[in-house]
N, C-alpha and C positions, 0 to 999 in steps of 0.2 A: 506492501499500499503505498501511495506517494504520502511523504510527510506535507502537513498542510502550517497552513496562518495559526495567529491568534483568531481571523475571524473566520476561515473554515477556507479559506480561498488553498488550491495547492500552489506549493515555492515560486516552482518556472513558475507561475503566473502573472507573482508575483514581479521575478527576476525580467518578464518579458515586458510587463505594464512600465517600472520604474525606470529602464533603461536610461540615461543623462538625464533623472531630475537633479532636482538643485538639490546638492546636501548627502547626495550620492555615491558609490566611491563609483558607478562609472562616472561618474560629472568629474569630477580630478582626473582619473584615466583617462579622460577626454584632453583635458586641456594640459597635462604632463605630454601626452602625446601630441599636441597643437605645437607644443614646447621647443620639443624636439626636430619635429619637422620644419620649424622656424631654420634651425642650424641645419638643415640637410640639407643643402640645394642641390641638390639630386633627386631625390625625393621626386620632393614641392613640384622641381620641373616638371618630372613624372606626368605628379598627380594632373597640374593643371592644361595639359597638353590632353587630357581628355577629355573629346566633346561631346562620348555618351556612357557616363559613367554604368548603363546601363548593359552595356555591352562586354561579354564576357573577357576575350578580349585584348580588348583597351585594354579594364583592368586588374586580367589578370597577375597581368608583370606586376605589379605595382607591388614593391616590399613596401611601403608604408600605410596600405587599407589593410594589404595579410599581418603587419604590426601590431595594427586598434583591432580588426578581428579576432586572434590570439590572445589575443593582452583581456580583452571582454570576457573571452567563452574559459580564461584562464578562472573569470572572477567568479563563475557563473552563471553567467549570462545567456541565455539565447538567442546567440546570434540570427536575421536573418543574412544573408549572406547580400539577397540586391536592392535593402537599406541603405545598410555602413558603406557600397559602396559614394554612393552618390553624396555622403559625408567627409568622405573621407578627400572628393574629388573636391569640395566643394568648401572644406578647412584650407584649402592650401592657398585661396584667390585672400584670406583672409590676414589682416600685415596687423597689426593688434588687437586683440583680446579687450574689449575692454567691458567688462564684468559687471559694471554700473547699471547698467539700460537691456532692456530685452530689447534683442535684434530689431522686433518691426517694430517698437516705440523708436529707436536709433530711425528706421526710416519715417518714422511719420515725424521728425524733426525736421525745427527749421533747419534751409542751409542756412548757412552762417549771412551775417548781414540783410538775409533777405524771408516773409515771413511766409513759402510753397516752404510746402519739405521734402527733405532730400530725397527720396518718393514720391513720385506725384501719384494720386489716388487711381486713375483713371491702369498708372501701374501695376499698380497696387493688388485694385481689385484682378484686376488679369494674371496678374502674378497667385494670386489663390483660386480664383477660379481653376488654374491647371493642375488635370489629368491626371496625364505623361508625366513621367519624375524629369527625361528626357526634355522637351520643351521645360519646367520649369524647374530643373538644370540650367537652363542658359539663362532665364528669366533672373535665377537669382543671382548668376553671375557678374550679371550686369546689376541687378541689387544692390548686392556687396559692395560695387566699384564704386557707385551710386554716396552712398556710405563710407567713403573714403577709405575700405582695405580698415575699415574697423569694426566691430561683431563680439558680441561675446559669444564667446563659444559653444559651450553648453547650451543656452536657450538654441545657435541656430546648429548645434548638430541634434535636439531635442523635435525639432521641429521638422528638417529636413529629413530622422530617421522619421516623427511620423503622419510625411506628409497627407496622406491623405486620409488623416482625422477630423474628424468636428472639434474633436478639443482643440490635436493644432493650429485648424480654425477658426477658434470663436476667440482662442487664448491673441491668437494675433491679431485680427481684430480688435479688440478688443491696447493691444498696445499701442496698435500702429494710430488711432485715432485718440486715447486718450496722452497723449504725442500732438497727434497734428494739431487736436481741439483747444490746446495750451491757449 
């Protein structure tokens, strides 16, 4: 019989649901992985060249992808390879980890010296309405560039990993508009 948590849920489902939850060991691990990636120019360049993280031929040869996958697995997480691939690829575009602001809130913040958000409302809605990860990845790369390649690595990793989740959409919309409407 599988072990359960206090509320009767199987432990494995908690590990799946809680991946990249703030304060969780997976969050600390992804930040450490990203910091190591920043200092590994070759691996970072390799990930940056990926145009479709869903294509196994593009991601399978990337050592940094395998490193994050196996490190999470060692912590007991049941990692979905199709979800972790775009996480590794998009995080390679982040230059600065800004843990003070949710990535979607950063997108909604005004451009320096301007009234308009860094990522326009139309572009943001298009991003969140995209159900195809390849198309979403391209829009996310553009959005990360528009926010000066500064993002909270944890909220970005969590959002990309759980891209098609209603919870992600609600969380991102709420964060974006809380910043955009200030």
